[in-house]
C-alpha positions in Angstrom: 140.5 134.1 72.7 136.9 133.5 73.8 134.3 132.6 71.1 130.5 132.5 71.4 128.6 129.2 71.8 127.3 129.3 68.2 130.8 129.9 66.8 132.2 127.1 68.8 129.3 124.8 67.8 129.7 125.6 64.1 133.5 125.1 64.2 133.0 121.7 65.9 130.5 120.8 63.2 132.9 121.7 60.4 135.7 119.8 62.2 133.9 116.6 63.1 130.6 116.3 61.3 130.5 118.1 57.9 130.9 115.2 55.4 132.6 117.5 52.7 135.1 119.2 55.1 135.9 116.1 57.1 136.7 113.9 54.0 138.4 116.8 52.2 140.8 117.4 55.2 141.3 113.7 55.7 142.5 113.0 52.2 144.3 116.3 51.6 143.6 116.3 47.9 140.8 115.6 45.4 137.4 117.0 44.7 136.1 117.3 48.3 139.4 119.0 49.3 139.0 121.5 46.5 135.3 122.1 47.3 136.3 122.9 50.9 139.0 125.3 49.7 136.4 127.1 47.5 133.6 127.3 50.1 135.7 128.2 53.2 135.0 131.9 52.7 131.3 131.4 52.0 130.2 128.7 54.5 129.6 130.0 58.0 130.8 126.8 59.6 134.1 127.0 57.7 134.6 130.6 58.7 133.9 129.6 62.4 136.5 126.8 62.0 139.1 129.3 60.9 138.2 131.7 63.8 138.3 129.0 66.5 141.2 126.8 65.3 143.3 129.5 63.5 143.7 127.5 60.3 141.6 127.5 57.1 138.9 124.8 56.8 140.9 122.8 54.3 143.8 122.3 56.8 143.9 120.0 59.8 143.9 121.4 63.3 147.5 121.6 64.4 148.4 119.3 67.3 149.3 121.2 70.5 
């Protein structure tokens, strides 16, 4: 599925740059993980992550 440049950029930001999402996914529990779970339907970068990678922002990208 083809996504726009902005969607791709925002998904990449959520995956590799966002301090809350990166640390929350890395640990898999705790306050940052819970914040990521709460904001994934509000934050545009988290929504782009789900669109591009097919998993919610609090989950790691599946290995292909």
